[in-house]
Gaussian input, Z-matrix of N, CA and C with variables (Angstrom, degrees):
# hf/3-21g

backbone

0 1
 N
 C     1     B1
 C     2     B2     1     A1
 N     3     B3     2     A2     1     D1
 C     4     B4     3     A3     2     D2
 C     5     B5     4     A4     3     D3
 N     6     B6     5     A5     4     D4
 C     7     B7     6     A6     5     D5
 C     8     B8     7     A7     6     D6
 N     9     B9     8     A8     7     D7
 C    10    B10     9     A9     8     D8
 C    11    B11    10    A10     9     D9
 N    12    B12    11    A11    10    D10
 C    13    B13    12    A12    11    D11
 C    14    B14    13    A13    12    D12
 N    15    B15    14    A14    13    D13
 C    16    B16    15    A15    14    D14
 C    17    B17    16    A16    15    D15
 N    18    B18    17    A17    16    D16
 C    19    B19    18    A18    17    D17
 C    20    B20    19    A19    18    D18
 N    21    B21    20    A20    19    D19
 C    22    B22    21    A21    20    D20
 C    23    B23    22    A22    21    D21
 N    24    B24    23    A23    22    D22
 C    25    B25    24    A24    23    D23
 C    26    B26    25    A25    24    D24
 N    27    B27    26    A26    25    D25
 C    28    B28    27    A27    26    D26
 C    29    B29    28    A28    27    D27
 N    30    B30    29    A29    28    D28
 C    31    B31    30    A30    29    D29
 C    32    B32    31    A31    30    D30
 N    33    B33    32    A32    31    D31
 C    34    B34    33    A33    32    D32
 C    35    B35    34    A34    33    D33
 N    36    B36    35    A35    34    D34
 C    37    B37    36    A36    35    D35
 C    38    B38    37    A37    36    D36
 N    39    B39    38    A38    37    D37
 C    40    B40    39    A39    38    D38
 C    41    B41    40    A40    39    D39
 N    42    B42    41    A41    40    D40
 C    43    B43    42    A42    41    D41
 C    44    B44    43    A43    42    D42
 N    45    B45    44    A44    43    D43
 C    46    B46    45    A45    44    D44
 C    47    B47    46    A46    45    D45
 N    48    B48    47    A47    46    D46
 C    49    B49    48    A48    47    D47
 C    50    B50    49    A49    48    D48
 N    51    B51    50    A50    49    D49
 C    52    B52    51    A51    50    D50
 C    53    B53    52    A52    51    D51
 N    54    B54    53    A53    52    D52
 C    55    B55    54    A54    53    D53
 C    56    B56    55    A55    54    D54
 N    57    B57    56    A56    55    D55
 C    58    B58    57    A57    56    D56
 C    59    B59    58    A58    57    D57
 N    60    B60    59    A59    58    D58
 C    61    B61    60    A60    59    D59
 C    62    B62    61    A61    60    D60
 N    63    B63    62    A62    61    D61
 C    64    B64    63    A63    62    D62
 C    65    B65    64    A64    63    D63
 N    66    B66    65    A65    64    D64
 C    67    B67    66    A66    65    D65
 C    68    B68    67    A67    66    D66
 N    69    B69    68    A68    67    D67
 C    70    B70    69    A69    68    D68
 C    71    B71    70    A70    69    D69
 N    72    B72    71    A71    70    D70
 C    73    B73    72    A72    71    D71
 C    74    B74    73    A73    72    D72
 N    75    B75    74    A74    73    D73
 C    76    B76    75    A75    74    D74
 C    77    B77    76    A76    75    D75
 N    78    B78    77    A77    76    D76
 C    79    B79    78    A78    77    D77
 C    80    B80    79    A79    78    D78
 N    81    B81    80    A80    79    D79
 C    82    B82    81    A81    80    D80
 C    83    B83    82    A82    81    D81
 N    84    B84    83    A83    82    D82
 C    85    B85    84    A84    83    D83
 C    86    B86    85    A85    84    D84
 N    87    B87    86    A86    85    D85
 C    88    B88    87    A87    86    D86
 C    89    B89    88    A88    87    D87
 N    90    B90    89    A89    88    D88
 C    91    B91    90    A90    89    D89
 C    92    B92    91    A91    90    D90
 N    93    B93    92    A92    91    D91
 C    94    B94    93    A93    92    D92
 C    95    B95    94    A94    93    D93
 N    96    B96    95    A95    94    D94
 C    97    B97    96    A96    95    D95
 C    98    B98    97    A97    96    D96
 N    99    B99    98    A98    97    D97
 C   100   B100    99    A99    98    D98
 C   101   B101   100   A100    99    D99
 N   102   B102   101   A101   100   D100
 C   103   B103   102   A102   101   D101
 C   104   B104   103   A103   102   D102
 N   105   B105   104   A104   103   D103
 C   106   B106   105   A105   104   D104
 C   107   B107   106   A106   105   D105
 N   108   B108   107   A107   106   D106
 C   109   B109   108   A108   107   D107
 C   110   B110   109   A109   108   D108
 N   111   B111   110   A110   109   D109
 C   112   B112   111   A111   110   D110
 C   113   B113   112   A112   111   D111
 N   114   B114   113   A113   112   D112
 C   115   B115   114   A114   113   D113
 C   116   B116   115   A115   114   D114
 N   117   B117   116   A116   115   D115
 C   118   B118   117   A117   116   D116
 C   119   B119   118   A118   117   D117
 N   120   B120   119   A119   118   D118
 C   121   B121   120   A120   119   D119
 C   122   B122   121   A121   120   D120
 N   123   B123   122   A122   121   D121
 C   124   B124   123   A123   122   D122
 C   125   B125   124   A124   123   D123
 N   126   B126   125   A125   124   D124
 C   127   B127   126   A126   125   D125
 C   128   B128   127   A127   126   D126
 N   129   B129   128   A128   127   D127
 C   130   B130   129   A129   128   D128
 C   131   B131   130   A130   129   D129
 N   132   B132   131   A131   130   D130
 C   133   B133   132   A132   131   D131
 C   134   B134   133   A133   132   D132
 N   135   B135   134   A134   133   D133
 C   136   B136   135   A135   134   D134
 C   137   B137   136   A136   135   D135
 N   138   B138   137   A137   136   D136
 C   139   B139   138   A138   137   D137
 C   140   B140   139   A139   138   D138
 N   141   B141   140   A140   139   D139
 C   142   B142   141   A141   140   D140
 C   143   B143   142   A142   141   D141
 N   144   B144   143   A143   142   D142
 C   145   B145   144   A144   143   D143
 C   146   B146   145   A145   144   D144
 N   147   B147   146   A146   145   D145
 C   148   B148   147   A147   146   D146
 C   149   B149   148   A148   147   D147
 N   150   B150   149   A149   148   D148
 C   151   B151   150   A150   149   D149
 C   152   B152   151   A151   150   D150
 N   153   B153   152   A152   151   D151
 C   154   B154   153   A153   152   D152
 C   155   B155   154   A154   153   D153
 N   156   B156   155   A155   154   D154
 C   157   B157   156   A156   155   D155
 C   158   B158   157   A157   156   D156
 N   159   B159   158   A158   157   D157
 C   160   B160   159   A159   158   D158
 C   161   B161   160   A160   159   D159
 N   162   B162   161   A161   160   D160
 C   163   B163   162   A162   161   D161
 C   164   B164   163   A163   162   D162
 N   165   B165   164   A164   163   D163
 C   166   B166   165   A165   164   D164
 C   167   B167   166   A166   165   D165
 N   168   B168   167   A167   166   D166
 C   169   B169   168   A168   167   D167
 C   170   B170   169   A169   168   D168
 N   171   B171   170   A170   169   D169
 C   172   B172   171   A171   170   D170
 C   173   B173   172   A172   171   D171
 N   174   B174   173   A173   172   D172
 C   175   B175   174   A174   173   D173
 C   176   B176   175   A175   174   D174
 N   177   B177   176   A176   175   D175
 C   178   B178   177   A177   176   D176
 C   179   B179   178   A178   177   D177
 N   180   B180   179   A179   178   D178
 C   181   B181   180   A180   179   D179
 C   182   B182   181   A181   180   D180
 N   183   B183   182   A182   181   D181
 C   184   B184   183   A183   182   D182
 C   185   B185   184   A184   183   D183
 N   186   B186   185   A185   184   D184
 C   187   B187   186   A186   185   D185
 C   188   B188   187   A187   186   D186
 N   189   B189   188   A188   187   D187
 C   190   B190   189   A189   188   D188
 C   191   B191   190   A190   189   D189
 N   192   B192   191   A191   190   D190
 C   193   B193   192   A192   191   D191
 C   194   B194   193   A193   192   D192
 N   195   B195   194   A194   193   D193
 C   196   B196   195   A195   194   D194
 C   197   B197   196   A196   195   D195
 N   198   B198   197   A197   196   D196
 C   199   B199   198   A198   197   D197
 C   200   B200   199   A199   198   D198
 N   201   B201   200   A200   199   D199
 C   202   B202   201   A201   200   D200
 C   203   B203   202   A202   201   D201
 N   204   B204   203   A203   202   D202
 C   205   B205   204   A204   203   D203
 C   206   B206   205   A205   204   D204
 N   207   B207   206   A206   205   D205
 C   208   B208   207   A207   206   D206
 C   209   B209   208   A208   207   D207
 N   210   B210   209   A209   208   D208
 C   211   B211   210   A210   209   D209
 C   212   B212   211   A211   210   D210
 N   213   B213   212   A212   211   D211
 C   214   B214   213   A213   212   D212
 C   215   B215   214   A214   213   D213
 N   216   B216   215   A215   214   D214
 C   217   B217   216   A216   215   D215
 C   218   B218   217   A217   216   D216
 N   219   B219   218   A218   217   D217
 C   220   B220   219   A219   218   D218
 C   221   B221   220   A220   219   D219
 N   222   B222   221   A221   220   D220
 C   223   B223   222   A222   221   D221
 C   224   B224   223   A223   222   D222
 N   225   B225   224   A224   223   D223
 C   226   B226   225   A225   224   D224
 C   227   B227   226   A226   225   D225
 N   228   B228   227   A227   226   D226
 C   229   B229   228   A228   227   D227
 C   230   B230   229   A229   228   D228
 N   231   B231   230   A230   229   D229
 C   232   B232   231   A231   230   D230
 C   233   B233   232   A232   231   D231
 N   234   B234   233   A233   232   D232
 C   235   B235   234   A234   233   D233
 C   236   B236   235   A235   234   D234
 N   237   B237   236   A236   235   D235
 C   238   B238   237   A237   236   D236
 C   239   B239   238   A238   237   D237
 N   240   B240   239   A239   238   D238
 C   241   B241   240   A240   239   D239
 C   242   B242   241   A241   240   D240
 N   243   B243   242   A242   241   D241
 C   244   B244   243   A243   242   D242
 C   245   B245   244   A244   243   D243

   B1=1.4519
   B2=1.5265
   B3=1.2988
   B4=1.4640
   B5=1.5102
   B6=1.3453
   B7=1.4592
   B8=1.5207
   B9=1.3244
   B10=1.4662
   B11=1.5289
   B12=1.3418
   B13=1.4491
   B14=1.5243
   B15=1.3350
   B16=1.4552
   B17=1.5159
   B18=1.3417
   B19=1.4605
   B20=1.5266
   B21=1.3244
   B22=1.4607
   B23=1.5245
   B24=1.3086
   B25=1.4669
   B26=1.5298
   B27=1.3212
   B28=1.4650
   B29=1.5274
   B30=1.3216
   B31=1.4682
   B32=1.5184
   B33=1.3210
   B34=1.4678
   B35=1.5220
   B36=1.3181
   B37=1.4683
   B38=1.5285
   B39=1.3377
   B40=1.4632
   B41=1.5268
   B42=1.3262
   B43=1.4638
   B44=1.5328
   B45=1.3271
   B46=1.4765
   B47=1.5243
   B48=1.3208
   B49=1.4670
   B50=1.5282
   B51=1.3148
   B52=1.4582
   B53=1.5265
   B54=1.3386
   B55=1.4695
   B56=1.5208
   B57=1.3183
   B58=1.4609
   B59=1.5230
   B60=1.3312
   B61=1.4595
   B62=1.5256
   B63=1.3225
   B64=1.4649
   B65=1.5175
   B66=1.3214
   B67=1.4706
   B68=1.5313
   B69=1.3120
   B70=1.4654
   B71=1.5295
   B72=1.3325
   B73=1.4720
   B74=1.5279
   B75=1.3279
   B76=1.4566
   B77=1.5377
   B78=1.3192
   B79=1.4581
   B80=1.5296
   B81=1.3176
   B82=1.4634
   B83=1.5243
   B84=1.3298
   B85=1.4627
   B86=1.5299
   B87=1.3272
   B88=1.4614
   B89=1.5315
   B90=1.3213
   B91=1.4673
   B92=1.5316
   B93=1.2990
   B94=1.4608
   B95=1.5347
   B96=1.3239
   B97=1.4696
   B98=1.5309
   B99=1.3200
   B100=1.4704
   B101=1.5308
   B102=1.3081
   B103=1.4778
   B104=1.5390
   B105=1.3402
   B106=1.4679
   B107=1.5341
   B108=1.3279
   B109=1.4635
   B110=1.5186
   B111=1.3215
   B112=1.4632
   B113=1.5362
   B114=1.3180
   B115=1.4626
   B116=1.5229
   B117=1.3168
   B118=1.4628
   B119=1.5224
   B120=1.3364
   B121=1.4646
   B122=1.5263
   B123=1.3325
   B124=1.4677
   B125=1.5319
   B126=1.3069
   B127=1.4653
   B128=1.5259
   B129=1.3141
   B130=1.4568
   B131=1.5228
   B132=1.3313
   B133=1.4592
   B134=1.5218
   B135=1.3337
   B136=1.4536
   B137=1.5223
   B138=1.3270
   B139=1.4698
   B140=1.5277
   B141=1.3292
   B142=1.4661
   B143=1.5268
   B144=1.3290
   B145=1.4711
   B146=1.5173
   B147=1.3110
   B148=1.4613
   B149=1.5172
   B150=1.3087
   B151=1.4561
   B152=1.5195
   B153=1.3174
   B154=1.4601
   B155=1.5287
   B156=1.3252
   B157=1.4584
   B158=1.5325
   B159=1.3161
   B160=1.4595
   B161=1.5207
   B162=1.3348
   B163=1.4695
   B164=1.5228
   B165=1.3477
   B166=1.4688
   B167=1.5191
   B168=1.3242
   B169=1.4569
   B170=1.5239
   B171=1.3148
   B172=1.4579
   B173=1.5206
   B174=1.3142
   B175=1.4627
   B176=1.5289
   B177=1.3330
   B178=1.4659
   B179=1.5266
   B180=1.3192
   B181=1.4550
   B182=1.5159
   B183=1.3332
   B184=1.4610
   B185=1.5230
   B186=1.3251
   B187=1.4615
   B188=1.5091
   B189=1.3079
   B190=1.4463
   B191=1.5222
   B192=1.3383
   B193=1.4503
   B194=1.5255
   B195=1.3219
   B196=1.4596
   B197=1.5164
   B198=1.3274
   B199=1.4612
   B200=1.5100
   B201=1.3063
   B202=1.4546
   B203=1.5182
   B204=1.3251
   B205=1.4632
   B206=1.5211
   B207=1.3078
   B208=1.4674
   B209=1.5157
   B210=1.3329
   B211=1.4577
   B212=1.5254
   B213=1.3335
   B214=1.4649
   B215=1.5241
   B216=1.3190
   B217=1.4668
   B218=1.5212
   B219=1.3171
   B220=1.4656
   B221=1.5222
   B222=1.3334
   B223=1.4569
   B224=1.5277
   B225=1.3288
   B226=1.4589
   B227=1.5233
   B228=1.3305
   B229=1.4461
   B230=1.5190
   B231=1.3344
   B232=1.4530
   B233=1.5100
   B234=1.3339
   B235=1.4560
   B236=1.5227
   B237=1.3127
   B238=1.4734
   B239=1.5204
   B240=1.3124
   B241=1.4681
   B242=1.5123
   B243=1.3157
   B244=1.4780
   B245=1.4935
   A1=108.87
   A2=117.70
   A3=121.73
   A4=111.60
   A5=117.03
   A6=118.92
   A7=111.46
   A8=118.54
   A9=120.11
   A10=110.91
   A11=117.47
   A12=120.24
   A13=110.49
   A14=116.90
   A15=119.88
   A16=110.59
   A17=117.46
   A18=121.11
   A19=110.72
   A20=117.27
   A21=120.70
   A22=109.08
   A23=117.04
   A24=120.26
   A25=110.28
   A26=116.80
   A27=121.09
   A28=110.01
   A29=116.91
   A30=120.81
   A31=110.10
   A32=116.62
   A33=120.27
   A34=111.41
   A35=116.88
   A36=120.52
   A37=109.59
   A38=116.92
   A39=120.44
   A40=112.04
   A41=116.40
   A42=120.01
   A43=111.35
   A44=116.61
   A45=120.30
   A46=110.10
   A47=116.82
   A48=120.36
   A49=110.62
   A50=116.48
   A51=121.43
   A52=110.54
   A53=116.47
   A54=120.80
   A55=111.86
   A56=116.81
   A57=120.43
   A58=111.82
   A59=116.79
   A60=121.16
   A61=112.85
   A62=117.36
   A63=121.92
   A64=109.63
   A65=115.95
   A66=121.00
   A67=112.90
   A68=117.12
   A69=120.58
   A70=109.95
   A71=116.26
   A72=119.28
   A73=113.12
   A74=117.43
   A75=119.75
   A76=112.62
   A77=117.85
   A78=122.09
   A79=113.22
   A80=116.77
   A81=120.08
   A82=113.25
   A83=117.40
   A84=119.88
   A85=109.81
   A86=117.14
   A87=121.37
   A88=110.34
   A89=116.21
   A90=120.89
   A91=110.05
   A92=117.13
   A93=121.79
   A94=110.67
   A95=116.93
   A96=120.87
   A97=111.00
   A98=116.62
   A99=120.31
   A100=109.49
   A101=117.54
   A102=120.38
   A103=110.48
   A104=117.38
   A105=120.05
   A106=109.74
   A107=116.44
   A108=120.81
   A109=109.99
   A110=116.41
   A111=121.18
   A112=110.80
   A113=115.93
   A114=120.37
   A115=111.31
   A116=115.64
   A117=120.08
   A118=109.80
   A119=117.38
   A120=121.32
   A121=111.31
   A122=117.16
   A123=121.52
   A124=112.61
   A125=118.31
   A126=120.87
   A127=111.23
   A128=115.71
   A129=120.76
   A130=111.12
   A131=117.33
   A132=120.56
   A133=110.33
   A134=117.78
   A135=121.02
   A136=110.19
   A137=117.28
   A138=120.92
   A139=110.58
   A140=116.68
   A141=119.97
   A142=110.92
   A143=116.60
   A144=120.10
   A145=111.28
   A146=116.66
   A147=121.22
   A148=110.74
   A149=117.19
   A150=120.85
   A151=111.64
   A152=116.72
   A153=121.10
   A154=111.03
   A155=116.86
   A156=122.15
   A157=110.52
   A158=116.39
   A159=121.41
   A160=111.13
   A161=116.85
   A162=120.57
   A163=110.92
   A164=116.76
   A165=120.54
   A166=111.72
   A167=116.53
   A168=120.66
   A169=111.05
   A170=117.39
   A171=120.52
   A172=110.60
   A173=116.35
   A174=121.64
   A175=111.21
   A176=116.26
   A177=121.29
   A178=113.07
   A179=116.69
   A180=120.64
   A181=114.15
   A182=117.33
   A183=120.11
   A184=113.20
   A185=118.16
   A186=120.34
   A187=109.95
   A188=115.06
   A189=118.48
   A190=110.41
   A191=117.87
   A192=121.53
   A193=108.47
   A194=119.04
   A195=121.55
   A196=115.68
   A197=119.79
   A198=119.17
   A199=113.07
   A200=115.13
   A201=121.20
   A202=110.01
   A203=117.24
   A204=121.02
   A205=111.54
   A206=117.09
   A207=119.97
   A208=110.91
   A209=117.23
   A210=120.54
   A211=110.56
   A212=117.10
   A213=120.78
   A214=110.50
   A215=117.13
   A216=120.08
   A217=110.73
   A218=117.54
   A219=120.53
   A220=110.29
   A221=117.17
   A222=121.12
   A223=111.84
   A224=116.59
   A225=121.72
   A226=109.98
   A227=116.77
   A228=121.34
   A229=113.68
   A230=117.01
   A231=120.64
   A232=113.27
   A233=116.95
   A234=122.25
   A235=110.36
   A236=116.87
   A237=119.36
   A238=109.80
   A239=117.17
   A240=121.76
   A241=112.60
   A242=119.30
   A243=121.64
   A244=111.24
   D1=122.58
   D2=-177.61
   D3=-62.72
   D4=-32.78
   D5=-178.06
   D6=-63.71
   D7=-33.75
   D8=-179.52
   D9=-67.33
   D10=-33.76
   D11=178.58
   D12=-70.44
   D13=-38.40
   D14=176.91
   D15=-66.16
   D16=-38.18
   D17=177.80
   D18=-66.90
   D19=-34.33
   D20=176.43
   D21=-64.14
   D22=-43.46
   D23=178.06
   D24=-61.16
   D25=-41.83
   D26=178.66
   D27=-63.94
   D28=-40.90
   D29=178.21
   D30=-61.17
   D31=-41.78
   D32=179.07
   D33=-63.53
   D34=-40.26
   D35=177.84
   D36=-62.88
   D37=-46.03
   D38=179.92
   D39=-62.13
   D40=-42.69
   D41=179.52
   D42=-66.37
   D43=-38.72
   D44=178.32
   D45=-64.09
   D46=-43.36
   D47=177.94
   D48=-61.01
   D49=-42.22
   D50=179.30
   D51=-63.46
   D52=-43.51
   D53=179.97
   D54=-59.88
   D55=-36.43
   D56=-179.83
   D57=-63.46
   D58=-24.44
   D59=-179.90
   D60=-84.09
   D61=-13.12
   D62=-178.17
   D63=-87.26
   D64=96.76
   D65=-174.66
   D66=-117.21
   D67=-21.80
   D68=-177.02
   D69=-72.10
   D70=148.41
   D71=179.94
   D72=-56.04
   D73=-37.31
   D74=-178.40
   D75=-73.78
   D76=-10.03
   D77=178.40
   D78=-94.86
   D79=-5.51
   D80=-174.70
   D81=-68.00
   D82=-31.93
   D83=177.42
   D84=-66.68
   D85=-41.93
   D86=176.21
   D87=-62.77
   D88=-43.28
   D89=179.73
   D90=-60.06
   D91=-42.79
   D92=179.04
   D93=-63.36
   D94=-42.25
   D95=179.11
   D96=-64.94
   D97=-41.11
   D98=179.56
   D99=-65.49
   D100=-39.53
   D101=178.70
   D102=-63.81
   D103=-34.63
   D104=176.55
   D105=-65.54
   D106=-42.90
   D107=177.56
   D108=-60.76
   D109=-42.64
   D110=178.69
   D111=-60.13
   D112=-40.74
   D113=177.82
   D114=-62.13
   D115=-38.89
   D116=177.80
   D117=-65.88
   D118=-45.07
   D119=179.52
   D120=-59.19
   D121=-31.12
   D122=-177.86
   D123=-82.62
   D124=-11.41
   D125=-175.03
   D126=-74.44
   D127=147.38
   D128=178.88
   D129=-66.67
   D130=-31.90
   D131=177.25
   D132=-63.13
   D133=-45.63
   D134=178.99
   D135=-60.85
   D136=-44.88
   D137=-179.92
   D138=-59.27
   D139=-42.14
   D140=179.53
   D141=-66.52
   D142=-43.74
   D143=178.54
   D144=-64.80
   D145=-41.06
   D146=179.19
   D147=-61.78
   D148=-45.12
   D149=178.58
   D150=-61.07
   D151=-43.37
   D152=179.30
   D153=-66.41
   D154=-45.65
   D155=179.95
   D156=-61.34
   D157=-45.70
   D158=-177.88
   D159=-61.97
   D160=-44.46
   D161=179.22
   D162=-61.46
   D163=-48.17
   D164=-178.18
   D165=-65.25
   D166=-47.31
   D167=-176.32
   D168=-66.72
   D169=-39.35
   D170=178.15
   D171=-65.69
   D172=-41.67
   D173=179.15
   D174=-61.21
   D175=-38.18
   D176=-178.85
   D177=-90.12
   D178=-2.90
   D179=178.01
   D180=70.40
   D181=26.13
   D182=-176.57
   D183=-92.99
   D184=-10.94
   D185=174.86
   D186=-133.71
   D187=149.45
   D188=175.93
   D189=-110.71
   D190=-20.68
   D191=179.74
   D192=-92.10
   D193=130.86
   D194=-173.74
   D195=-73.10
   D196=-9.88
   D197=-175.42
   D198=-139.38
   D199=119.96
   D200=174.34
   D201=-64.05
   D202=-39.99
   D203=-178.78
   D204=-61.52
   D205=-45.75
   D206=179.07
   D207=-64.83
   D208=-39.65
   D209=179.25
   D210=-61.21
   D211=-42.06
   D212=178.05
   D213=-64.51
   D214=-45.00
   D215=179.70
   D216=-62.11
   D217=-42.70
   D218=179.14
   D219=-62.09
   D220=-41.31
   D221=178.35
   D222=-63.24
   D223=-44.05
   D224=-179.72
   D225=-63.44
   D226=-41.43
   D227=-175.23
   D228=-89.00
   D229=-7.43
   D230=-179.09
   D231=70.80
   D232=29.09
   D233=-179.64
   D234=-89.75
   D235=151.93
   D236=173.28
   D237=-66.91
   D238=147.23
   D239=-177.55
   D240=-82.23
   D241=-18.26
   D242=-178.55
   D243=-108.65

């Protein structure tokens, strides 16, 4: 689903913006963890799994949000999902 890839890109933008705000020494561990998540989101394996998951879940009606990556980013950043 093309929309899930666009949502992944949006999630990466949101996570990058959030990382730029993490400047305190005690925030560096969180920043490192977020960068690892970003690396996973950028991987071709994740993109393939996301596409497969989205197709199956949408077909079975088990998810309403088209992107797992965006949902995770929204949760991390405390953003509304809609």
